[in-house]
DSSP file (Angstrom, degrees, kcal/mol; ACC not computed):
  #  RESIDUE AA STRUCTURE BP1 BP2  ACC     N-H-->O    O-->H-N    N-H-->O    O-->H-N    TCO  KAPPA ALPHA  PHI   PSI    X-CA   Y-CA   Z-CA
    1    1 A M     >        0   0    0      0, 0.0     4,-2.1     0, 0.0     5,-0.2   0.000 360.0 360.0 360.0 -48.3  -41.9  -37.8   -6.8
    2    2 A V  H  >  +     0   0    0      1,-0.2     4,-2.6     2,-0.2     5,-0.2   0.878 360.0  54.3 -61.1 -38.2  -40.8  -38.2   -3.1
    3    3 A A  H  > S+     0   0    0      1,-0.2     4,-2.4     2,-0.2    -1,-0.2   0.881 107.4  50.0 -64.6 -38.1  -37.5  -39.7   -4.4
    4    4 A K  H  > S+     0   0    0      2,-0.2     4,-2.4     1,-0.2    -2,-0.2   0.906 111.3  48.3 -66.8 -41.0  -36.9  -36.6   -6.5
    5    5 A I  H  X S+     0   0    0     -4,-2.1     4,-2.3     2,-0.2    -2,-0.2   0.923 113.5  47.2 -64.2 -44.6  -37.6  -34.2   -3.6
    6    6 A L  H  X S+     0   0    0     -4,-2.6     4,-2.5     2,-0.2    -2,-0.2   0.902 111.3  51.4 -63.0 -41.3  -35.2  -36.2   -1.4
    7    7 A A  H  X S+     0   0    0     -4,-2.4     4,-2.3     1,-0.2    -2,-0.2   0.916 110.8  47.9 -63.3 -42.7  -32.5  -36.3   -4.0
    8    8 A K  H  X S+     0   0    0     -4,-2.4     4,-2.9     2,-0.2     5,-0.2   0.893 111.5  51.5 -64.5 -39.0  -32.8  -32.5   -4.5
    9    9 A G  H  X S+     0   0    0     -4,-2.3     4,-2.6     2,-0.2    -2,-0.2   0.901 110.2  48.3 -63.4 -41.8  -32.6  -32.0   -0.7
   10   10 A V  H  X S+     0   0    0     -4,-2.5     4,-2.4     2,-0.2    -2,-0.2   0.917 113.7  47.0 -64.9 -42.9  -29.5  -34.2   -0.4
   11   11 A I  H  X S+     0   0    0     -4,-2.3     4,-2.4     2,-0.2    -2,-0.2   0.939 114.6  45.9 -65.0 -46.8  -27.9  -32.3   -3.3
   12   12 A L  H  X S+     0   0    0     -4,-2.9     4,-2.3     1,-0.2    -2,-0.2   0.905 113.1  50.4 -63.0 -41.0  -28.8  -28.8   -1.8
   13   13 A G  H  X S+     0   0    0     -4,-2.6     4,-2.3    -5,-0.2    -1,-0.2   0.905 110.3  49.9 -62.6 -41.1  -27.6  -29.9    1.6
   14   14 A G  H  X S+     0   0    0     -4,-2.4     4,-2.4     1,-0.2    -2,-0.2   0.896 110.4  49.8 -64.1 -40.8  -24.3  -31.2    0.2
   15   15 A L  H  X S+     0   0    0     -4,-2.4     4,-2.5     2,-0.2    -2,-0.2   0.900 110.1  51.2 -64.2 -40.4  -23.8  -27.9   -1.6
   16   16 A L  H  X S+     0   0    0     -4,-2.3     4,-2.4     2,-0.2    -2,-0.2   0.926 111.1  46.9 -63.4 -45.5  -24.5  -25.9    1.6
   17   17 A V  H  X S+     0   0    0     -4,-2.3     4,-2.6     2,-0.2     5,-0.2   0.910 112.6  50.6 -62.1 -43.0  -22.0  -28.0    3.6
   18   18 A T  H  X S+     0   0    0     -4,-2.4     4,-2.6     1,-0.2    -2,-0.2   0.917 110.7  48.9 -61.5 -43.7  -19.4  -27.6    0.9
   19   19 A A  H  X S+     0   0    0     -4,-2.5     4,-2.2     2,-0.2    -2,-0.2   0.910 112.3  47.9 -63.5 -42.9  -20.0  -23.8    0.8
   20   20 A V  H  X S+     0   0    0     -4,-2.4     4,-2.2     2,-0.2    -2,-0.2   0.925 114.0  46.5 -64.4 -44.9  -19.7  -23.5    4.6
   21   21 A L  H  X S+     0   0    0     -4,-2.6     4,-2.5     2,-0.2    -2,-0.2   0.902 111.7  50.8 -65.5 -40.8  -16.5  -25.6    4.7
   22   22 A A  H  X S+     0   0    0     -4,-2.6     4,-1.7    -5,-0.2    -1,-0.2   0.902 111.1  49.1 -64.2 -39.4  -14.9  -23.7    1.8
   23   23 A G  H  X S+     0   0    0     -4,-2.2     4,-0.7    -5,-0.2    -1,-0.2   0.903 112.1  47.9 -65.3 -40.8  -15.7  -20.4    3.5
   24   24 A A  H  < S+     0   0    0     -4,-2.2     3,-0.5     1,-0.2    -2,-0.2   0.885 111.4  50.2 -68.3 -38.5  -14.2  -21.6    6.8
   25   25 A C  H  < S+     0   0    0     -4,-2.5    -1,-0.2     1,-0.2    -2,-0.2   0.842 111.6  48.1 -69.8 -31.9  -11.0  -23.0    5.1
   26   26 A G  H  < S+     0   0    0     -4,-1.7     2,-0.3    -5,-0.2    -1,-0.2   0.579  90.6 100.6 -84.4  -9.1  -10.4  -19.7    3.3
   27   27 A R     <  -     0   0    0     -4,-0.7     2,-0.3    -3,-0.5    -3,-0.0  -0.592  57.1-158.8 -82.1 134.4  -10.9  -17.5    6.3
   28   28 A Q        -     0   0    0     -2,-0.3     2,-0.2     1,-0.0    -2,-0.1  -0.847  28.8 -99.3-110.8 150.5   -7.8  -16.3    8.0
   29   29 A A        -     0   0    0     -2,-0.3    -1,-0.0     1,-0.0     0, 0.0  -0.484  35.1-153.2 -66.1 130.3   -7.5  -15.0   11.6
   30   30 A V        -     0   0    0     -2,-0.2    -1,-0.0    -3,-0.0     2,-0.0  -0.933  17.5-124.3-107.1 121.4   -7.6  -11.2   11.6
   31   31 A P        -     0   0    0      0, 0.0     6,-0.0     0, 0.0     2,-0.0  -0.361  28.8-114.9 -64.9 142.2   -5.9   -9.7   14.6
   32   32 A S    >   -     0   0    0      1,-0.1     3,-1.4     4,-0.1     0, 0.0  -0.332  26.3-107.4 -72.4 161.1   -8.1   -7.4   16.6
   33   33 A A  T 3  S+     0   0    0      1,-0.3    27,-0.3    -2,-0.0    -1,-0.1   0.764 118.8  56.5 -61.0 -24.5   -7.3   -3.7   16.8
   34   34 A S  T 3  S+     0   0    0      2,-0.1    -1,-0.3     0, 0.0    -2,-0.0   0.646  83.7  95.9 -85.1 -13.7   -6.1   -4.1   20.4
   35   35 A E  S <  S-     0   0    0     -3,-1.4    25,-0.1     1,-0.1     2,-0.1  -0.639  78.2-124.9 -78.6 126.8   -3.5   -6.8   19.6
   36   36 A P        -     0   0    0      0, 0.0     2,-0.4     0, 0.0    25,-0.3  -0.377  21.4-113.8 -69.7 149.4    0.0   -5.3   19.2
   37   37 A K  E     -a   61   0A   0     23,-2.3    25,-2.9    -2,-0.1     2,-0.2  -0.703  35.5-119.6 -82.0 132.2    1.9   -6.1   16.0
   38   38 A Q  E     -a   62   0A   0     -2,-0.4     2,-0.4    23,-0.2    25,-0.2  -0.529  32.3-179.8 -80.0 136.0    5.0   -8.2   16.7
   39   39 A V  E     -a   63   0A   0     23,-2.5    25,-2.9    -2,-0.2     2,-0.5  -0.993  17.7-145.5-136.2 127.2    8.4   -6.9   15.9
   40   40 A D  E     -a   64   0A   0     -2,-0.4    11,-2.1    23,-0.2     2,-0.5  -0.829  15.3-170.3 -94.8 125.0   11.7   -8.7   16.5
   41   41 A I  E     -aB  65  50A   0     23,-2.9    25,-2.9    -2,-0.5     2,-0.5  -0.959   1.8-165.7-114.6 130.2   14.6   -6.6   17.5
   42   42 A T  E     -aB  66  49A   0      7,-2.7     7,-2.5    -2,-0.5     2,-0.4  -0.972   0.6-165.4-120.9 127.6   18.1   -8.1   17.6
   43   43 A L  E     +aB  67  48A   0     23,-3.0    25,-2.5    -2,-0.5    26,-0.6  -0.890  22.9 142.9-108.4 139.5   21.1   -6.4   19.3
   44   44 A S  E >   - B   0  47A   0      3,-1.9     3,-1.7    -2,-0.4     2,-0.7  -0.885  56.3 -30.3-155.9-174.6   24.7   -7.5   18.7
   45   45 A E  T 3  S-     0   0    0      1,-0.3     3,-0.0    -2,-0.3    79,-0.0  -0.781 125.0 -23.3 -88.0 119.0   28.2   -6.0   18.4
   46   46 A F  T 3  S+     0   0    0     -2,-0.7    -1,-0.3    78,-0.1     2,-0.3  -0.147 116.6  74.4-120.6  80.4   27.6   -3.4   17.1
   47   47 A K  E <   -B   44   0A   0     -3,-1.7    -3,-1.9    82,-0.2     2,-0.4  -0.971  51.4-138.7-148.2 161.5   24.3   -3.2   15.3
   48   48 A V  E     -B   43   0A   0     82,-0.4     2,-0.4    80,-0.3    -5,-0.2  -0.992  22.1-172.3-121.3 127.8   20.6   -3.1   15.7
   49   49 A E  E     -B   42   0A   0     -7,-2.5    -7,-2.7    -2,-0.4     2,-0.4  -0.941   0.4-170.5-121.5 145.4   18.4   -5.2   13.5
   50   50 A S  E     -B   41   0A   0     -2,-0.4    -9,-0.2    -9,-0.2     3,-0.0  -0.991  29.8-138.6-136.1 142.6   14.6   -5.1   13.2
   51   51 A S  S    S+     0   0    0    -11,-2.1     2,-0.3    -2,-0.4   -10,-0.1   0.582  98.7  35.1 -72.4  -8.6   12.1   -7.3   11.5
   52   52 A R        +     0   0    0    -12,-0.3    -1,-0.1     1,-0.1     3,-0.1  -0.995  51.8 175.3-145.8 138.3   10.3   -4.1   10.5
   53   53 A I        +     0   0    0     -2,-0.3    81,-2.5     1,-0.1     2,-0.4   0.377  69.8  69.0-122.4   0.3   11.6   -0.7    9.6
   54   54 A A  E     +d  134   0B   0     79,-0.2     2,-0.3    81,-0.0    81,-0.2  -0.985  62.4 175.2-121.6 130.4    8.3    1.0    8.6
   55   55 A F  E     -d  135   0B   0     79,-2.8    81,-2.7    -2,-0.4     2,-0.5  -0.838  27.2-128.3-130.7 163.7    5.7    1.8   11.3
   56   56 A V    >   -     0   0    0     -2,-0.3     3,-1.1    79,-0.2    53,-0.4  -0.965  32.2-117.0-115.6 129.5    2.4    3.5   11.6
   57   57 A R  T 3  S+     0   0    0     -2,-0.5     3,-0.1     1,-0.2    55,-0.1  -0.207  96.4  24.0 -62.9 156.1    1.9    6.2   14.3
   58   58 A D  T 3  S+     0   0    0     51,-2.7     2,-0.4     1,-0.2    -1,-0.2   0.686  96.1 119.9  60.2  21.7   -0.7    5.5   17.0
   59   59 A T    <   -     0   0    0     -3,-1.1    50,-0.6    50,-0.2     2,-0.5  -0.932  65.7-122.4-113.3 139.2   -0.4    1.8   16.5
   60   60 A T  E     - C   0 108A   0     -2,-0.4   -23,-2.3   -27,-0.3     2,-0.4  -0.695  30.3-176.6 -85.6 127.6    0.7   -0.6   19.2
   61   61 A Y  E     -aC  37 107A   0     46,-2.7    46,-2.6    -2,-0.5     2,-0.7  -0.945  18.9-144.1-118.8 143.0    3.8   -2.7   18.5
   62   62 A Q  E     -aC  38 106A   0    -25,-2.9   -23,-2.5    -2,-0.4     2,-0.5  -0.931  17.0-155.4-108.7 112.1    5.2   -5.3   20.8
   63   63 A F  E     -aC  39 105A   0     42,-3.2    42,-2.4    -2,-0.7     2,-0.8  -0.751   7.1-161.5 -88.2 124.4    9.0   -5.3   20.5
   64   64 A K  E     -aC  40 104A   0    -25,-2.9   -23,-2.9    -2,-0.5     2,-0.6  -0.916  17.5-163.6-101.9 105.2   10.8   -8.6   21.4
   65   65 A I  E     -aC  41 103A   0     38,-3.4    38,-2.5    -2,-0.8     2,-0.5  -0.816   7.9-174.3-100.0 118.8   14.3   -7.3   22.0
   66   66 A T  E     -aC  42 102A   0    -25,-2.9   -23,-3.0    -2,-0.6     2,-1.0  -0.953  18.2-148.8-118.1 126.5   17.0  -10.0   22.1
   67   67 A N  E     +a   43   0A   0     34,-2.9    33,-2.3    -2,-0.5   -23,-0.2  -0.810  24.7 166.5 -93.7 100.6   20.6   -9.3   22.9
   68   68 A K        +     0   0    0    -25,-2.5   -24,-0.2    -2,-1.0    -1,-0.1   0.353  47.5 100.1 -92.9   4.8   22.6  -11.8   20.9
   69   69 A G  S    S-     0   0    0    -26,-0.6    31,-0.3     2,-0.2     4,-0.1  -0.241  81.0-120.9 -84.0 175.5   25.8  -10.1   21.5
   70   70 A Q  S    S+     0   0    0     29,-0.1     2,-0.3     2,-0.1    29,-0.3   0.612  92.7  63.5 -89.3 -15.5   28.5  -10.9   24.0
   71   71 A F  S    S-     0   0    0     27,-0.1    -2,-0.2     1,-0.1     2,-0.2  -0.711  92.8 -98.3-108.8 159.5   28.2   -7.5   25.8
   72   72 A T        -     0   0    0     -2,-0.3     2,-0.3    27,-0.1    22,-0.1  -0.500  45.5-172.8 -67.8 142.4   25.4   -5.9   27.7
   73   73 A H        -     0   0    0     24,-2.0     2,-0.3    21,-0.3    24,-0.3  -0.941  18.0-145.3-133.9 158.4   23.4   -3.4   25.6
   74   74 A E        -     0   0    0     -2,-0.3     2,-0.4    22,-0.1    19,-0.2  -0.753  16.7-142.8-110.2 168.8   20.6   -0.9   26.2
   75   75 A F  E     +E   92   0B   0     17,-2.1    17,-3.1    -2,-0.3     2,-0.3  -0.982  21.5 170.5-138.8 126.1   17.9   -0.2   23.7
   76   76 A M  E     -EF  91 118B   0     42,-2.5    42,-2.6    -2,-0.4     2,-0.4  -0.963  19.9-157.7-132.2 150.9   16.3    3.2   23.0
   77   77 A V  E     +EF  90 117B   0     13,-2.2    12,-3.7    -2,-0.3    13,-1.3  -0.997  37.3 133.8-125.0 124.3   13.9    4.5   20.4
   78   78 A M  E     - F   0 116B   0     38,-2.2    38,-3.6    -2,-0.4    10,-0.2  -0.970  61.3 -70.3-158.8 166.7   14.1    8.3   19.8
   79   79 A P  S >  S-     0   0    0      0, 0.0     3,-1.5     0, 0.0    36,-0.2  -0.422  70.1 -91.5 -61.2 144.6   14.2   11.0   17.1
   80   80 A P  T 3  S+     0   0    0      0, 0.0     3,-0.1     0, 0.0    34,-0.1  -0.229 108.8  27.3 -63.0 148.3   17.6   10.9   15.4
   81   81 A G  T 3  S+     0   0    0      1,-0.3     2,-0.3    -3,-0.1     0, 0.0   0.269  94.3 114.3  87.2 -11.8   20.3   13.1   16.8
   82   82 A H    <   -     0   0    0     -3,-1.5     2,-0.4     5,-0.1    -1,-0.3  -0.634  43.5-170.9 -89.9 150.3   18.9   13.1   20.3
   83   83 A Q        +     0   0    0     -2,-0.3     3,-0.1    -3,-0.1     4,-0.1  -0.981  41.3  55.2-135.5 151.0   20.7   11.5   23.2
   84   84 A G  S >  S-     0   0    0     -2,-0.4     3,-0.9     1,-0.1     4,-0.4  -0.028  83.6 -90.5 104.5 151.1   19.5   10.9   26.7
   85   85 A H  G >  S+     0   0    0      1,-0.2     3,-1.0     2,-0.2    -1,-0.1   0.756 114.1  68.9 -68.1 -27.0   16.5    9.1   28.2
   86   86 A M  G 3  S+     0   0    0      1,-0.3    -1,-0.2    -3,-0.1    -2,-0.1   0.807 101.1  47.0 -66.3 -29.2   14.3   12.1   28.3
   87   87 A A  G <  S+     0   0    0     -3,-0.9    -1,-0.3    -4,-0.1    -2,-0.2   0.551  91.8 108.3 -87.0  -8.3   14.0   12.2   24.4
   88   88 A S    <   -     0   0    0     -3,-1.0   -10,-0.3    -4,-0.4     3,-0.2  -0.418  53.6-161.5 -79.8 145.2   13.3    8.5   24.1
   89   89 A V  S    S+     0   0    0    -12,-3.7     2,-0.3     1,-0.4    19,-0.2   0.729  90.8  15.5 -85.0 -30.2    9.9    7.0   23.1
   90   90 A L  E     -E   77   0B   0    -13,-1.3   -13,-2.2    17,-0.1     2,-0.4  -0.991  69.1-178.0-145.0 136.6   11.2    3.7   24.6
   91   91 A H  E     -E   76   0B   0     -2,-0.3     2,-0.5   -15,-0.2   -15,-0.2  -0.967   6.3-173.0-140.7 122.8   14.1    3.0   26.8
   92   92 A V  E     -E   75   0B   0    -17,-3.1   -17,-2.1    -2,-0.4     5,-0.1  -0.973  29.5-126.0-114.0 119.9   15.3   -0.4   28.1
   93   93 A E    >   -     0   0    0     -2,-0.5     3,-1.4   -19,-0.2     4,-0.3  -0.207  16.2-118.0 -64.5 151.9   18.1   -0.2   30.6
   94   94 A A  G >  S+     0   0    0      1,-0.3     3,-1.6     2,-0.2   -21,-0.3   0.827 113.2  65.5 -59.0 -33.7   21.3   -2.1   30.1
   95   95 A D  G 3  S+     0   0    0      1,-0.3    -1,-0.3     2,-0.1   -21,-0.1   0.773 101.4  50.7 -60.7 -24.6   20.6   -4.1   33.3
   96   96 A D  G <  S+     0   0    0     -3,-1.4    -1,-0.3     1,-0.2    -2,-0.2   0.496 109.0  52.3 -91.3  -4.7   17.6   -5.6   31.5
   97   97 A L    <   +     0   0    0     -3,-1.6   -24,-2.0    -4,-0.3    -1,-0.2  -0.420  67.5 157.6-131.2  59.5   19.6   -6.6   28.4
   98   98 A P    >   -     0   0    0      0, 0.0     3,-2.9     0, 0.0   -31,-0.2  -0.230  64.6 -60.1 -68.9 171.8   22.7   -8.7   29.4
   99   99 A S  T 3  S+     0   0    0      1,-0.3   -31,-0.2   -29,-0.3   -29,-0.1  -0.342 133.3  14.1 -53.2 127.3   24.2  -11.0   26.9
  100  100 A G  T 3  S+     0   0    0    -33,-2.3    -1,-0.3   -31,-0.3   -32,-0.1   0.384  97.9 143.0  84.7  -3.9   21.5  -13.5   25.9
  101  101 A G    <   -     0   0    0     -3,-2.9   -34,-2.9   -34,-0.1     2,-0.4  -0.356  34.4-160.5 -74.2 150.1   18.8  -11.4   27.5
  102  102 A I  E     +C   66   0A   0    -36,-0.2     2,-0.4    -3,-0.1   -36,-0.2  -0.999   9.6 179.5-131.2 132.7   15.3  -11.0   26.1
  103  103 A M  E     -C   65   0A   0    -38,-2.5   -38,-3.4    -2,-0.4     2,-0.5  -0.996  14.0-153.3-133.7 137.6   12.9   -8.1   26.9
  104  104 A T  E     +C   64   0A   0     -2,-0.4     2,-0.3   -40,-0.2   -40,-0.2  -0.957  22.1 168.0-113.0 128.4    9.4   -7.5   25.6
  105  105 A Q  E     -C   63   0A   0    -42,-2.4   -42,-3.2    -2,-0.5     2,-0.3  -0.998  28.5-133.4-139.4 141.1    8.1   -4.0   25.5
  106  106 A D  E     -C   62   0A   0     -2,-0.3     2,-0.3   -44,-0.2   -44,-0.2  -0.712  26.8-175.5 -89.8 145.9    5.1   -2.3   23.9
  107  107 A I  E     -C   61   0A   0    -46,-2.6   -46,-2.7    -2,-0.3     2,-0.4  -0.998  17.4-166.8-142.5 143.3    5.6    0.9   22.0
  108  108 A I  E     -C   60   0A   0     -2,-0.3   -48,-0.1   -48,-0.2   -51,-0.1  -0.989  23.2-136.2-127.0 120.4    3.3    3.4   20.3
  109  109 A F        -     0   0    0    -50,-0.6   -51,-2.7    -2,-0.4   -50,-0.2  -0.663  13.2-157.7 -76.3 123.1    5.0    6.0   18.0
  110  110 A P        +     0   0    0      0, 0.0     2,-0.3     0, 0.0    -1,-0.1   0.697  67.3  17.4 -79.2 -18.6    3.3    9.3   18.8
  111  111 A A  S    S-     0   0    0      2,-0.0     2,-0.1   -55,-0.0   -53,-0.1  -0.986  80.8 -99.2-151.1 156.4    4.1   11.1   15.6
  112  112 A A  S    S+     0   0    0     -2,-0.3     2,-0.3    24,-0.2    24,-0.2  -0.372  71.2  78.5 -71.3 156.3    5.1   10.5   12.0
  113  113 A G  E    S- G   0 135B   0     22,-2.7    22,-2.6    -2,-0.1     2,-0.4  -0.878  82.0 -41.9 140.8-170.9    8.8   11.0   11.1
  114  114 A T  E     - G   0 134B   0     -2,-0.3     2,-0.3    20,-0.2    20,-0.2  -0.784  52.0-176.7 -94.6 135.7   12.2    9.3   11.3
  115  115 A Y  E     - G   0 133B   0     18,-2.6    18,-2.8    -2,-0.4     2,-0.4  -0.873  16.3-136.7-126.5 161.8   13.2    7.6   14.5
  116  116 A E  E     -FG  78 132B   0    -38,-3.6   -38,-2.2    -2,-0.3     2,-0.5  -0.980   2.4-155.8-123.7 131.0   16.4    5.9   15.6
  117  117 A M  E     +FG  77 131B   0     14,-3.0    14,-2.1    -2,-0.4     2,-0.3  -0.920  41.8 144.0 -97.9 127.7   16.7    2.6   17.4
  118  118 A D  E     -FG  76 130B   0    -42,-2.6   -42,-2.5    -2,-0.5     2,-0.4  -0.939  51.3-121.9-157.2 173.8   20.0    2.6   19.2
  119  119 A C        -     0   0    0     10,-1.8    10,-0.2    -2,-0.3     6,-0.1  -0.999  16.3-171.7-126.0 125.7   22.3    1.8   22.1
  120  120 A H        +     0   0    0     -2,-0.4     3,-0.1     4,-0.1   -45,-0.1   0.116  38.0 131.9-107.9  21.2   24.0    4.7   23.9
  121  121 A L  S >> S-     0   0    0      1,-0.2     3,-2.1   -47,-0.1     4,-0.8  -0.439  80.6 -69.9 -64.5 150.4   26.4    2.8   26.1
  122  122 A P  T 34 S-     0   0    0      0, 0.0    -1,-0.2     0, 0.0    -2,-0.1  -0.162 118.8  -1.8 -50.2 122.1   29.9    4.3   25.8
  123  123 A G  T 3> S+     0   0    0     -3,-0.1     4,-1.2     1,-0.1    -2,-0.1   0.127 108.9  95.4  87.3 -20.1   31.3    3.5   22.4
  124  124 A H  T <4>S+     0   0    0     -3,-2.1     5,-1.9     2,-0.2     3,-0.3   0.952  86.4  42.8 -71.6 -49.4   28.4    1.5   21.1
  125  125 A Y  T ><5S+     0   0    0     -4,-0.8     3,-1.8     1,-0.2    -1,-0.2   0.923 114.4  52.1 -61.2 -44.7   26.5    4.2   19.3
  126  126 A E  T 345S+     0   0    0      1,-0.3    -1,-0.2     2,-0.2    -2,-0.2   0.775 103.3  59.2 -63.4 -27.0   29.8    5.5   17.8
  127  127 A A  T 3<5S-     0   0    0     -4,-1.2    -1,-0.3    -3,-0.3    -2,-0.2   0.436 131.3 -91.1 -82.9   0.4   30.6    2.0   16.6
  128  128 A G  T < 5S+     0   0    0     -3,-1.8     2,-2.3    -4,-0.2   -80,-0.3   0.616  72.4 151.6 105.2  14.7   27.4    2.0   14.5
  129  129 A M      < +     0   0    0     -5,-1.9   -10,-1.8   -82,-0.2     2,-0.3  -0.467  44.3  95.6 -83.2  73.2   24.8    0.6   16.9
  130  130 A K  E     - G   0 118B   0     -2,-2.3   -82,-0.4   -84,-0.2     2,-0.3  -0.984  49.6-164.1-156.6 154.3   21.8    2.4   15.4
  131  131 A L  E     - G   0 117B   0    -14,-2.1   -14,-3.0    -2,-0.3     2,-0.3  -0.965  16.3-139.2-146.6 125.6   19.1    1.9   12.9
  132  132 A L  E     - G   0 116B   0     -2,-0.3     2,-0.3   -16,-0.2   -16,-0.2  -0.686  24.5-179.1 -85.8 138.3   16.8    4.5   11.3
  133  133 A V  E     - G   0 115B   0    -18,-2.8   -18,-2.6    -2,-0.3     2,-0.4  -0.931  19.4-129.3-132.6 157.6   13.1    3.6   10.9
  134  134 A E  E     -dG  54 114B   0    -81,-2.5   -79,-2.8    -2,-0.3     2,-0.5  -0.881  12.3-163.2-112.2 140.5   10.2    5.5    9.4
  135  135 A V  E      dG  55 113B   0    -22,-2.6   -22,-2.7    -2,-0.4   -79,-0.2  -0.986 360.0 360.0-121.0 126.9    6.8    6.2   11.0
  136  136 A I              0   0    0    -81,-2.7   -80,-0.2    -2,-0.5   -24,-0.2   0.393 360.0 360.0-109.1 360.0    3.9    7.3    8.8
């Protein structure tokens, strides 16, 4: 009788350990609401590339902006058709993005709509250095 009780205890204990381990292995880390979502931005001659082109307003994103080009670039995010720093949601000066430069900036899109990631150094925008993205 004691042997049967011990055997059942061992089996139940083994099942419990298996269940706990299976649950732990299947669990993935969930980023907290305060952690920004990572976005890689690459600048080169003469284009802007992003690891993401769809965004959610009022969400924090951390842009890692890398200038892989041979020239200095600036980086702005603004509604399309606007020029100038006053209209930008994010502006990284050309002094901060020399060839090979990397800059990390947080951004929160304040409203839904179409935005443009671009460089407005003379001739760069006209050469196609822009990328449209959507914010919902």
